[in-house]
All heavy atoms as atom14 arrays in JSON, in Angstrom:
{
  "sequence": "MSKNERITGNLVRDILRDLNYYENNESSVEEQTSQIEEVKKLLKGASKTG",
  "atom14_mask": [
    [1, 1, 1, 1, 1, 1, 1, 1, 0, 0, 0, 0, 0, 0],
    [1, 1, 1, 1, 1, 1, 0, 0, 0, 0, 0, 0, 0, 0],
    [1, 1, 1, 1, 1, 1, 1, 1, 1, 0, 0, 0, 0, 0],
    [1, 1, 1, 1, 1, 1, 1, 1, 0, 0, 0, 0, 0, 0],
    [1, 1, 1, 1, 1, 1, 1, 1, 1, 0, 0, 0, 0, 0],
    [1, 1, 1, 1, 1, 1, 1, 1, 1, 1, 1, 0, 0, 0],
    [1, 1, 1, 1, 1, 1, 1, 1, 0, 0, 0, 0, 0, 0],
    [1, 1, 1, 1, 1, 1, 1, 0, 0, 0, 0, 0, 0, 0],
    [1, 1, 1, 1, 0, 0, 0, 0, 0, 0, 0, 0, 0, 0],
    [1, 1, 1, 1, 1, 1, 1, 1, 0, 0, 0, 0, 0, 0],
    [1, 1, 1, 1, 1, 1, 1, 1, 0, 0, 0, 0, 0, 0],
    [1, 1, 1, 1, 1, 1, 1, 0, 0, 0, 0, 0, 0, 0],
    [1, 1, 1, 1, 1, 1, 1, 1, 1, 1, 1, 0, 0, 0],
    [1, 1, 1, 1, 1, 1, 1, 1, 0, 0, 0, 0, 0, 0],
    [1, 1, 1, 1, 1, 1, 1, 1, 0, 0, 0, 0, 0, 0],
    [1, 1, 1, 1, 1, 1, 1, 1, 0, 0, 0, 0, 0, 0],
    [1, 1, 1, 1, 1, 1, 1, 1, 1, 1, 1, 0, 0, 0],
    [1, 1, 1, 1, 1, 1, 1, 1, 0, 0, 0, 0, 0, 0],
    [1, 1, 1, 1, 1, 1, 1, 1, 0, 0, 0, 0, 0, 0],
    [1, 1, 1, 1, 1, 1, 1, 1, 0, 0, 0, 0, 0, 0],
    [1, 1, 1, 1, 1, 1, 1, 1, 1, 1, 1, 1, 0, 0],
    [1, 1, 1, 1, 1, 1, 1, 1, 1, 1, 1, 1, 0, 0],
    [1, 1, 1, 1, 1, 1, 1, 1, 1, 0, 0, 0, 0, 0],
    [1, 1, 1, 1, 1, 1, 1, 1, 0, 0, 0, 0, 0, 0],
    [1, 1, 1, 1, 1, 1, 1, 1, 0, 0, 0, 0, 0, 0],
    [1, 1, 1, 1, 1, 1, 1, 1, 1, 0, 0, 0, 0, 0],
    [1, 1, 1, 1, 1, 1, 0, 0, 0, 0, 0, 0, 0, 0],
    [1, 1, 1, 1, 1, 1, 0, 0, 0, 0, 0, 0, 0, 0],
    [1, 1, 1, 1, 1, 1, 1, 0, 0, 0, 0, 0, 0, 0],
    [1, 1, 1, 1, 1, 1, 1, 1, 1, 0, 0, 0, 0, 0],
    [1, 1, 1, 1, 1, 1, 1, 1, 1, 0, 0, 0, 0, 0],
    [1, 1, 1, 1, 1, 1, 1, 1, 1, 0, 0, 0, 0, 0],
    [1, 1, 1, 1, 1, 1, 1, 0, 0, 0, 0, 0, 0, 0],
    [1, 1, 1, 1, 1, 1, 0, 0, 0, 0, 0, 0, 0, 0],
    [1, 1, 1, 1, 1, 1, 1, 1, 1, 0, 0, 0, 0, 0],
    [1, 1, 1, 1, 1, 1, 1, 1, 0, 0, 0, 0, 0, 0],
    [1, 1, 1, 1, 1, 1, 1, 1, 1, 0, 0, 0, 0, 0],
    [1, 1, 1, 1, 1, 1, 1, 1, 1, 0, 0, 0, 0, 0],
    [1, 1, 1, 1, 1, 1, 1, 0, 0, 0, 0, 0, 0, 0],
    [1, 1, 1, 1, 1, 1, 1, 1, 1, 0, 0, 0, 0, 0],
    [1, 1, 1, 1, 1, 1, 1, 1, 1, 0, 0, 0, 0, 0],
    [1, 1, 1, 1, 1, 1, 1, 1, 0, 0, 0, 0, 0, 0],
    [1, 1, 1, 1, 1, 1, 1, 1, 0, 0, 0, 0, 0, 0],
    [1, 1, 1, 1, 1, 1, 1, 1, 1, 0, 0, 0, 0, 0],
    [1, 1, 1, 1, 0, 0, 0, 0, 0, 0, 0, 0, 0, 0],
    [1, 1, 1, 1, 1, 0, 0, 0, 0, 0, 0, 0, 0, 0],
    [1, 1, 1, 1, 1, 1, 0, 0, 0, 0, 0, 0, 0, 0],
    [1, 1, 1, 1, 1, 1, 1, 1, 1, 0, 0, 0, 0, 0],
    [1, 1, 1, 1, 1, 1, 1, 0, 0, 0, 0, 0, 0, 0],
    [1, 1, 1, 1, 0, 0, 0, 0, 0, 0, 0, 0, 0, 0]
  ],
  "atom14_positions": [
    [[21.25, 76.03, -44.02], [21.09, 75.32, -45.28], [20.88, 73.84, -44.95], [21.67, 73.19, -44.3], [22.36, 75.52, -46.16], [22.31, 74.9, -47.43], [23.78, 75.11, -48.48], [23.96, 76.77, -48.72], [0.0, 0.0, 0.0], [0.0, 0.0, 0.0], [0.0, 0.0, 0.0], [0.0, 0.0, 0.0], [0.0, 0.0, 0.0], [0.0, 0.0, 0.0]],
    [[19.94, 73.33, -45.62], [19.57, 71.91, -45.43], [20.55, 70.98, -46.23], [21.32, 71.38, -47.16], [18.18, 71.61, -45.83], [18.12, 71.66, -47.21], [0.0, 0.0, 0.0], [0.0, 0.0, 0.0], [0.0, 0.0, 0.0], [0.0, 0.0, 0.0], [0.0, 0.0, 0.0], [0.0, 0.0, 0.0], [0.0, 0.0, 0.0], [0.0, 0.0, 0.0]],
    [[20.48, 69.81, -45.84], [21.27, 68.8, -46.53], [20.99, 68.7, -48.09], [21.81, 68.64, -48.92], [21.14, 67.35, -45.99], [21.9, 66.35, -46.59], [21.79, 64.99, -45.91], [22.62, 63.77, -46.64], [22.41, 62.55, -46.12], [0.0, 0.0, 0.0], [0.0, 0.0, 0.0], [0.0, 0.0, 0.0], [0.0, 0.0, 0.0], [0.0, 0.0, 0.0]],
    [[19.68, 68.78, -48.36], [19.28, 68.78, -49.84], [19.71, 69.97, -50.6], [20.16, 69.84, -51.73], [17.8, 68.7, -49.88], [17.2, 67.34, -49.49], [17.93, 66.31, -49.54], [15.91, 67.32, -49.09], [0.0, 0.0, 0.0], [0.0, 0.0, 0.0], [0.0, 0.0, 0.0], [0.0, 0.0, 0.0], [0.0, 0.0, 0.0], [0.0, 0.0, 0.0]],
    [[19.71, 71.11, -49.87], [20.27, 72.31, -50.56], [21.78, 72.2, -50.8], [22.29, 72.6, -51.9], [20.06, 73.57, -49.74], [18.61, 73.97, -49.64], [18.36, 75.2, -48.77], [18.65, 74.97, -47.48], [17.95, 76.17, -49.28], [0.0, 0.0, 0.0], [0.0, 0.0, 0.0], [0.0, 0.0, 0.0], [0.0, 0.0, 0.0], [0.0, 0.0, 0.0]],
    [[22.52, 71.61, -50.0], [23.99, 71.39, -50.18], [24.16, 70.36, -51.33], [25.15, 70.61, -52.08], [24.7, 70.91, -48.88], [25.02, 72.18, -47.93], [25.78, 71.56, -46.75], [24.78, 71.62, -45.65], [24.58, 70.63, -44.83], [25.29, 69.52, -44.81], [23.67, 70.79, -43.82], [0.0, 0.0, 0.0], [0.0, 0.0, 0.0], [0.0, 0.0, 0.0]],
    [[23.39, 69.38, -51.41], [23.6, 68.32, -52.45], [23.25, 69.01, -53.74], [23.97, 68.82, -54.78], [22.72, 67.17, -52.21], [23.04, 66.36, -51.05], [22.58, 66.24, -53.36], [22.14, 65.34, -50.58], [0.0, 0.0, 0.0], [0.0, 0.0, 0.0], [0.0, 0.0, 0.0], [0.0, 0.0, 0.0], [0.0, 0.0, 0.0], [0.0, 0.0, 0.0]],
    [[22.18, 69.87, -53.78], [21.79, 70.51, -55.15], [22.9, 71.53, -55.44], [23.33, 71.65, -56.62], [20.39, 71.23, -54.91], [19.49, 70.23, -54.54], [20.01, 71.92, -56.18], [0.0, 0.0, 0.0], [0.0, 0.0, 0.0], [0.0, 0.0, 0.0], [0.0, 0.0, 0.0], [0.0, 0.0, 0.0], [0.0, 0.0, 0.0], [0.0, 0.0, 0.0]],
    [[23.39, 72.27, -54.46], [24.44, 73.29, -54.73], [25.76, 72.5, -55.24], [26.28, 73.05, -56.3], [0.0, 0.0, 0.0], [0.0, 0.0, 0.0], [0.0, 0.0, 0.0], [0.0, 0.0, 0.0], [0.0, 0.0, 0.0], [0.0, 0.0, 0.0], [0.0, 0.0, 0.0], [0.0, 0.0, 0.0], [0.0, 0.0, 0.0], [0.0, 0.0, 0.0]],
    [[26.08, 71.41, -54.79], [27.21, 70.56, -55.23], [26.97, 70.08, -56.66], [27.86, 70.22, -57.52], [27.5, 69.54, -54.26], [28.1, 69.99, -53.04], [28.69, 71.06, -52.92], [27.94, 69.08, -51.98], [0.0, 0.0, 0.0], [0.0, 0.0, 0.0], [0.0, 0.0, 0.0], [0.0, 0.0, 0.0], [0.0, 0.0, 0.0], [0.0, 0.0, 0.0]],
    [[25.81, 69.65, -56.91], [25.47, 69.15, -58.27], [25.56, 70.22, -59.36], [26.21, 70.05, -60.4], [24.1, 68.56, -58.33], [23.96, 67.16, -57.67], [22.45, 66.81, -57.54], [24.69, 66.16, -58.34], [0.0, 0.0, 0.0], [0.0, 0.0, 0.0], [0.0, 0.0, 0.0], [0.0, 0.0, 0.0], [0.0, 0.0, 0.0], [0.0, 0.0, 0.0]],
    [[25.0, 71.41, -59.0], [25.04, 72.58, -59.91], [26.35, 73.05, -60.08], [26.82, 73.22, -61.3], [24.04, 73.66, -59.43], [24.31, 74.95, -60.3], [22.64, 73.21, -59.36], [0.0, 0.0, 0.0], [0.0, 0.0, 0.0], [0.0, 0.0, 0.0], [0.0, 0.0, 0.0], [0.0, 0.0, 0.0], [0.0, 0.0, 0.0], [0.0, 0.0, 0.0]],
    [[27.21, 73.09, -59.1], [28.53, 73.55, -59.26], [29.42, 72.57, -60.06], [30.07, 73.09, -60.99], [29.23, 73.54, -57.75], [30.68, 74.07, -57.78], [31.33, 74.08, -56.42], [30.45, 74.71, -55.34], [29.87, 74.04, -54.45], [30.01, 72.69, -54.29], [29.11, 74.65, -53.53], [0.0, 0.0, 0.0], [0.0, 0.0, 0.0], [0.0, 0.0, 0.0]],
    [[29.23, 71.3, -59.93], [29.86, 70.33, -60.76], [29.49, 70.51, -62.22], [30.35, 70.4, -63.12], [29.62, 68.9, -60.31], [30.22, 68.65, -58.94], [31.09, 69.39, -58.5], [29.81, 67.64, -58.33], [0.0, 0.0, 0.0], [0.0, 0.0, 0.0], [0.0, 0.0, 0.0], [0.0, 0.0, 0.0], [0.0, 0.0, 0.0], [0.0, 0.0, 0.0]],
    [[28.22, 70.71, -62.44], [27.73, 70.82, -63.87], [28.3, 72.2, -64.54], [28.84, 72.07, -65.64], [26.2, 70.88, -63.94], [25.71, 69.39, -63.59], [25.69, 71.29, -65.27], [24.11, 69.36, -63.31], [0.0, 0.0, 0.0], [0.0, 0.0, 0.0], [0.0, 0.0, 0.0], [0.0, 0.0, 0.0], [0.0, 0.0, 0.0], [0.0, 0.0, 0.0]],
    [[28.29, 73.21, -63.74], [28.89, 74.44, -64.25], [30.3, 74.32, -64.52], [30.81, 74.95, -65.48], [28.58, 75.57, -63.3], [27.01, 76.04, -63.21], [26.89, 77.14, -62.18], [26.5, 76.49, -64.55], [0.0, 0.0, 0.0], [0.0, 0.0, 0.0], [0.0, 0.0, 0.0], [0.0, 0.0, 0.0], [0.0, 0.0, 0.0], [0.0, 0.0, 0.0]],
    [[31.0, 73.64, -63.7], [32.46, 73.43, -63.77], [32.73, 72.77, -65.08], [33.61, 72.98, -65.9], [33.11, 72.81, -62.61], [34.5, 72.9, -62.57], [35.1, 72.4, -61.21], [34.99, 73.6, -60.29], [34.49, 73.5, -59.1], [33.97, 72.39, -58.56], [34.42, 74.48, -58.21], [0.0, 0.0, 0.0], [0.0, 0.0, 0.0], [0.0, 0.0, 0.0]],
    [[32.02, 71.51, -65.2], [32.17, 70.7, -66.48], [31.8, 71.53, -67.73], [32.46, 71.24, -68.83], [31.11, 69.54, -66.4], [31.56, 68.52, -65.36], [32.67, 68.58, -64.93], [30.63, 67.64, -65.07], [0.0, 0.0, 0.0], [0.0, 0.0, 0.0], [0.0, 0.0, 0.0], [0.0, 0.0, 0.0], [0.0, 0.0, 0.0], [0.0, 0.0, 0.0]],
    [[30.92, 72.53, -67.65], [30.64, 73.39, -68.9], [31.53, 74.56, -69.04], [31.28, 75.42, -69.78], [29.12, 73.8, -68.77], [28.1, 72.8, -68.82], [26.59, 73.26, -68.55], [28.17, 72.1, -70.25], [0.0, 0.0, 0.0], [0.0, 0.0, 0.0], [0.0, 0.0, 0.0], [0.0, 0.0, 0.0], [0.0, 0.0, 0.0], [0.0, 0.0, 0.0]],
    [[32.51, 74.6, -68.09], [33.53, 75.67, -68.14], [33.1, 77.06, -67.76], [33.64, 78.05, -68.21], [34.32, 75.64, -69.48], [35.1, 74.48, -69.71], [35.69, 73.88, -68.89], [35.05, 73.92, -70.98], [0.0, 0.0, 0.0], [0.0, 0.0, 0.0], [0.0, 0.0, 0.0], [0.0, 0.0, 0.0], [0.0, 0.0, 0.0], [0.0, 0.0, 0.0]],
    [[31.93, 77.16, -66.95], [31.42, 78.47, -66.66], [32.44, 79.3, -65.65], [32.47, 80.39, -65.64], [30.04, 78.36, -65.92], [28.97, 78.31, -66.9], [28.57, 77.08, -67.64], [28.37, 79.52, -67.29], [27.54, 77.18, -68.46], [27.31, 79.52, -68.22], [26.96, 78.38, -68.82], [25.88, 78.34, -69.72], [0.0, 0.0, 0.0], [0.0, 0.0, 0.0]],
    [[33.22, 78.5, -64.94], [34.2, 78.98, -63.93], [35.41, 79.64, -64.68], [36.05, 80.53, -64.18], [34.68, 77.96, -62.8], [33.6, 77.76, -61.92], [32.6, 76.85, -61.96], [33.59, 78.51, -60.73], [31.7, 76.6, -61.06], [32.61, 78.29, -59.68], [31.7, 77.37, -59.82], [30.82, 77.2, -58.91], [0.0, 0.0, 0.0], [0.0, 0.0, 0.0]],
    [[35.56, 79.12, -65.9], [36.77, 79.61, -66.69], [36.36, 80.68, -67.72], [37.26, 81.27, -68.38], [37.32, 78.47, -67.49], [37.29, 77.07, -66.72], [38.3, 77.06, -65.73], [39.54, 77.29, -65.94], [38.03, 76.71, -64.57], [0.0, 0.0, 0.0], [0.0, 0.0, 0.0], [0.0, 0.0, 0.0], [0.0, 0.0, 0.0], [0.0, 0.0, 0.0]],
    [[34.98, 80.88, -67.87], [34.48, 81.72, -68.91], [34.57, 83.18, -68.44], [34.1, 83.49, -67.39], [33.02, 81.26, -69.19], [32.44, 82.09, -70.28], [32.95, 83.09, -70.77], [31.26, 81.57, -70.83], [0.0, 0.0, 0.0], [0.0, 0.0, 0.0], [0.0, 0.0, 0.0], [0.0, 0.0, 0.0], [0.0, 0.0, 0.0], [0.0, 0.0, 0.0]],
    [[35.18, 84.05, -69.23], [35.22, 85.49, -68.89], [33.99, 86.17, -69.26], [33.84, 87.36, -68.77], [36.41, 86.09, -69.64], [37.73, 85.69, -69.27], [37.92, 85.19, -68.09], [38.72, 85.59, -70.09], [0.0, 0.0, 0.0], [0.0, 0.0, 0.0], [0.0, 0.0, 0.0], [0.0, 0.0, 0.0], [0.0, 0.0, 0.0], [0.0, 0.0, 0.0]],
    [[33.14, 85.65, -69.87], [31.78, 86.31, -70.31], [30.7, 86.19, -69.2], [29.76, 86.94, -69.13], [31.25, 85.78, -71.64], [32.12, 86.09, -72.77], [31.59, 85.45, -74.11], [30.48, 85.17, -74.1], [32.35, 85.36, -74.99], [0.0, 0.0, 0.0], [0.0, 0.0, 0.0], [0.0, 0.0, 0.0], [0.0, 0.0, 0.0], [0.0, 0.0, 0.0]],
    [[30.89, 85.23, -68.29], [29.97, 85.1, -67.15], [30.69, 84.91, -65.85], [31.84, 84.61, -65.82], [29.14, 83.9, -67.47], [29.88, 82.66, -67.58], [0.0, 0.0, 0.0], [0.0, 0.0, 0.0], [0.0, 0.0, 0.0], [0.0, 0.0, 0.0], [0.0, 0.0, 0.0], [0.0, 0.0, 0.0], [0.0, 0.0, 0.0], [0.0, 0.0, 0.0]],
    [[29.97, 85.1, -64.76], [30.59, 84.8, -63.51], [29.63, 84.03, -62.7], [28.32, 84.16, -62.69], [30.91, 86.14, -62.83], [30.02, 86.51, -61.85], [0.0, 0.0, 0.0], [0.0, 0.0, 0.0], [0.0, 0.0, 0.0], [0.0, 0.0, 0.0], [0.0, 0.0, 0.0], [0.0, 0.0, 0.0], [0.0, 0.0, 0.0], [0.0, 0.0, 0.0]],
    [[30.21, 83.02, -61.85], [29.37, 82.31, -60.93], [29.48, 82.71, -59.5], [30.74, 82.8, -59.03], [29.78, 80.71, -61.11], [29.0, 79.89, -60.27], [29.72, 80.38, -62.49], [0.0, 0.0, 0.0], [0.0, 0.0, 0.0], [0.0, 0.0, 0.0], [0.0, 0.0, 0.0], [0.0, 0.0, 0.0], [0.0, 0.0, 0.0], [0.0, 0.0, 0.0]],
    [[28.53, 83.13, -58.87], [28.52, 83.59, -57.48], [27.62, 82.66, -56.62], [26.51, 82.38, -57.05], [28.02, 85.04, -57.35], [28.88, 86.01, -58.06], [28.29, 87.4, -57.98], [27.12, 87.59, -57.79], [29.07, 88.34, -57.99], [0.0, 0.0, 0.0], [0.0, 0.0, 0.0], [0.0, 0.0, 0.0], [0.0, 0.0, 0.0], [0.0, 0.0, 0.0]],
    [[28.28, 82.17, -55.56], [27.5, 81.17, -54.79], [26.96, 81.77, -53.49], [27.87, 82.47, -52.78], [28.32, 79.92, -54.41], [28.76, 79.18, -55.75], [29.54, 77.88, -55.37], [29.33, 77.39, -54.26], [30.36, 77.51, -56.17], [0.0, 0.0, 0.0], [0.0, 0.0, 0.0], [0.0, 0.0, 0.0], [0.0, 0.0, 0.0], [0.0, 0.0, 0.0]],
    [[25.77, 81.65, -53.22], [25.22, 82.15, -51.88], [24.93, 83.61, -51.73], [24.04, 84.13, -51.35], [25.9, 81.55, -50.71], [25.94, 80.11, -50.57], [24.65, 79.51, -50.41], [23.83, 79.96, -49.69], [24.39, 78.48, -51.17], [0.0, 0.0, 0.0], [0.0, 0.0, 0.0], [0.0, 0.0, 0.0], [0.0, 0.0, 0.0], [0.0, 0.0, 0.0]],
    [[26.08, 84.41, -52.07], [25.93, 85.94, -52.09], [26.51, 86.53, -53.33], [27.21, 85.87, -54.05], [26.75, 86.44, -50.85], [28.09, 86.14, -51.05], [26.21, 85.94, -49.53], [0.0, 0.0, 0.0], [0.0, 0.0, 0.0], [0.0, 0.0, 0.0], [0.0, 0.0, 0.0], [0.0, 0.0, 0.0], [0.0, 0.0, 0.0], [0.0, 0.0, 0.0]],
    [[26.17, 87.73, -53.5], [26.61, 88.42, -54.78], [27.55, 89.56, -54.33], [27.34, 90.13, -53.35], [25.39, 88.96, -55.56], [25.84, 89.63, -56.69], [0.0, 0.0, 0.0], [0.0, 0.0, 0.0], [0.0, 0.0, 0.0], [0.0, 0.0, 0.0], [0.0, 0.0, 0.0], [0.0, 0.0, 0.0], [0.0, 0.0, 0.0], [0.0, 0.0, 0.0]],
    [[28.51, 89.82, -55.26], [29.32, 91.02, -54.98], [28.83, 92.23, -55.76], [29.28, 93.42, -55.62], [30.71, 90.74, -55.49], [31.34, 89.59, -54.81], [31.45, 89.74, -53.43], [31.86, 90.87, -52.95], [31.17, 88.76, -52.61], [0.0, 0.0, 0.0], [0.0, 0.0, 0.0], [0.0, 0.0, 0.0], [0.0, 0.0, 0.0], [0.0, 0.0, 0.0]],
    [[27.68, 92.1, -56.45], [27.07, 93.14, -57.18], [26.0, 93.85, -56.32], [25.13, 93.33, -55.79], [26.29, 92.58, -58.5], [27.28, 91.85, -59.39], [25.63, 93.77, -59.2], [26.64, 91.02, -60.41], [0.0, 0.0, 0.0], [0.0, 0.0, 0.0], [0.0, 0.0, 0.0], [0.0, 0.0, 0.0], [0.0, 0.0, 0.0], [0.0, 0.0, 0.0]],
    [[26.32, 95.21, -56.03], [25.47, 95.91, -55.08], [24.0, 95.94, -55.37], [23.18, 95.88, -54.54], [26.03, 97.35, -55.05], [27.38, 97.4, -54.2], [27.4, 96.86, -52.83], [26.37, 96.99, -52.12], [28.39, 96.23, -52.46], [0.0, 0.0, 0.0], [0.0, 0.0, 0.0], [0.0, 0.0, 0.0], [0.0, 0.0, 0.0], [0.0, 0.0, 0.0]],
    [[23.7, 96.08, -56.68], [22.17, 96.15, -57.06], [21.57, 94.84, -56.72], [20.5, 94.76, -56.2], [22.06, 96.49, -58.52], [20.76, 96.56, -58.97], [20.54, 97.02, -60.43], [21.5, 97.26, -61.18], [19.39, 97.19, -60.84], [0.0, 0.0, 0.0], [0.0, 0.0, 0.0], [0.0, 0.0, 0.0], [0.0, 0.0, 0.0], [0.0, 0.0, 0.0]],
    [[22.3, 93.74, -56.9], [21.68, 92.37, -56.63], [21.53, 92.22, -55.12], [20.51, 91.79, -54.65], [22.55, 91.24, -57.21], [22.15, 89.9, -56.67], [22.64, 91.28, -58.72], [0.0, 0.0, 0.0], [0.0, 0.0, 0.0], [0.0, 0.0, 0.0], [0.0, 0.0, 0.0], [0.0, 0.0, 0.0], [0.0, 0.0, 0.0], [0.0, 0.0, 0.0]],
    [[22.53, 92.72, -54.33], [22.4, 92.61, -52.85], [21.27, 93.33, -52.4], [20.54, 92.97, -51.56], [23.73, 93.17, -52.26], [24.96, 92.4, -52.25], [25.97, 93.05, -51.64], [27.36, 92.24, -51.66], [28.43, 93.05, -50.94], [0.0, 0.0, 0.0], [0.0, 0.0, 0.0], [0.0, 0.0, 0.0], [0.0, 0.0, 0.0], [0.0, 0.0, 0.0]],
    [[21.06, 94.62, -52.91], [19.94, 95.46, -52.62], [18.57, 94.7, -52.89], [17.65, 94.83, -52.0], [19.97, 96.81, -53.32], [18.93, 97.73, -52.95], [19.16, 99.1, -53.73], [17.94, 100.04, -53.44], [18.11, 101.23, -54.24], [0.0, 0.0, 0.0], [0.0, 0.0, 0.0], [0.0, 0.0, 0.0], [0.0, 0.0, 0.0], [0.0, 0.0, 0.0]],
    [[18.56, 94.2, -54.04], [17.2, 93.52, -54.39], [16.97, 92.26, -53.59], [15.83, 92.05, -53.15], [17.27, 93.13, -55.95], [17.29, 94.34, -56.89], [17.56, 93.87, -58.32], [15.98, 95.13, -56.81], [0.0, 0.0, 0.0], [0.0, 0.0, 0.0], [0.0, 0.0, 0.0], [0.0, 0.0, 0.0], [0.0, 0.0, 0.0], [0.0, 0.0, 0.0]],
    [[17.94, 91.55, -53.25], [17.7, 90.35, -52.5], [17.52, 90.64, -51.02], [16.95, 89.87, -50.37], [19.01, 89.39, -52.57], [19.19, 88.77, -53.97], [20.43, 87.91, -54.0], [18.06, 87.9, -54.34], [0.0, 0.0, 0.0], [0.0, 0.0, 0.0], [0.0, 0.0, 0.0], [0.0, 0.0, 0.0], [0.0, 0.0, 0.0], [0.0, 0.0, 0.0]],
    [[18.07, 91.75, -50.6], [17.81, 92.08, -49.14], [16.4, 92.12, -48.69], [15.98, 91.74, -47.63], [18.5, 93.4, -48.85], [18.54, 93.81, -47.48], [19.29, 95.12, -47.22], [19.34, 95.44, -45.7], [20.08, 96.68, -45.37], [0.0, 0.0, 0.0], [0.0, 0.0, 0.0], [0.0, 0.0, 0.0], [0.0, 0.0, 0.0], [0.0, 0.0, 0.0]],
    [[15.56, 92.6, -49.68], [14.14, 92.8, -49.36], [13.35, 91.67, -50.0], [12.05, 91.65, -49.78], [0.0, 0.0, 0.0], [0.0, 0.0, 0.0], [0.0, 0.0, 0.0], [0.0, 0.0, 0.0], [0.0, 0.0, 0.0], [0.0, 0.0, 0.0], [0.0, 0.0, 0.0], [0.0, 0.0, 0.0], [0.0, 0.0, 0.0], [0.0, 0.0, 0.0]],
    [[13.89, 90.69, -50.52], [13.18, 89.56, -51.15], [12.77, 88.66, -50.05], [13.37, 88.46, -48.92], [14.07, 88.83, -52.17], [0.0, 0.0, 0.0], [0.0, 0.0, 0.0], [0.0, 0.0, 0.0], [0.0, 0.0, 0.0], [0.0, 0.0, 0.0], [0.0, 0.0, 0.0], [0.0, 0.0, 0.0], [0.0, 0.0, 0.0], [0.0, 0.0, 0.0]],
    [[11.75, 87.83, -50.24], [11.2, 86.89, -49.34], [10.81, 85.62, -50.02], [10.16, 85.66, -51.05], [9.95, 87.52, -48.59], [9.37, 86.49, -47.81], [0.0, 0.0, 0.0], [0.0, 0.0, 0.0], [0.0, 0.0, 0.0], [0.0, 0.0, 0.0], [0.0, 0.0, 0.0], [0.0, 0.0, 0.0], [0.0, 0.0, 0.0], [0.0, 0.0, 0.0]],
    [[11.14, 84.57, -49.46], [10.63, 83.16, -49.97], [9.26, 83.08, -49.81], [8.53, 82.29, -50.59], [11.43, 82.06, -49.36], [12.91, 81.96, -49.68], [13.45, 80.71, -48.98], [15.02, 80.65, -49.38], [15.59, 79.56, -48.74], [0.0, 0.0, 0.0], [0.0, 0.0, 0.0], [0.0, 0.0, 0.0], [0.0, 0.0, 0.0], [0.0, 0.0, 0.0]],
    [[8.65, 83.61, -48.77], [7.21, 83.37, -48.48], [6.29, 84.39, -49.12], [5.04, 84.14, -49.36], [6.92, 83.27, -47.02], [7.26, 84.67, -46.51], [7.7, 82.33, -46.23], [0.0, 0.0, 0.0], [0.0, 0.0, 0.0], [0.0, 0.0, 0.0], [0.0, 0.0, 0.0], [0.0, 0.0, 0.0], [0.0, 0.0, 0.0], [0.0, 0.0, 0.0]],
    [[6.84, 85.53, -49.54], [5.98, 86.64, -50.11], [6.17, 86.89, -51.52], [5.68, 87.28, -52.28], [0.0, 0.0, 0.0], [0.0, 0.0, 0.0], [0.0, 0.0, 0.0], [0.0, 0.0, 0.0], [0.0, 0.0, 0.0], [0.0, 0.0, 0.0], [0.0, 0.0, 0.0], [0.0, 0.0, 0.0], [0.0, 0.0, 0.0], [0.0, 0.0, 0.0]]
  ]
}
């Protein structure tokens, strides 16, 4: 992960925390990987270049 990606990730995390997304039971915030099997399966074959 590049420095810019880490900076962006931190900014997004702070904004979501300020908006109480981490406390909200209606949504879940997952960083970098998902615990949802269908999402894992879809991302496994995904490509940034294709």
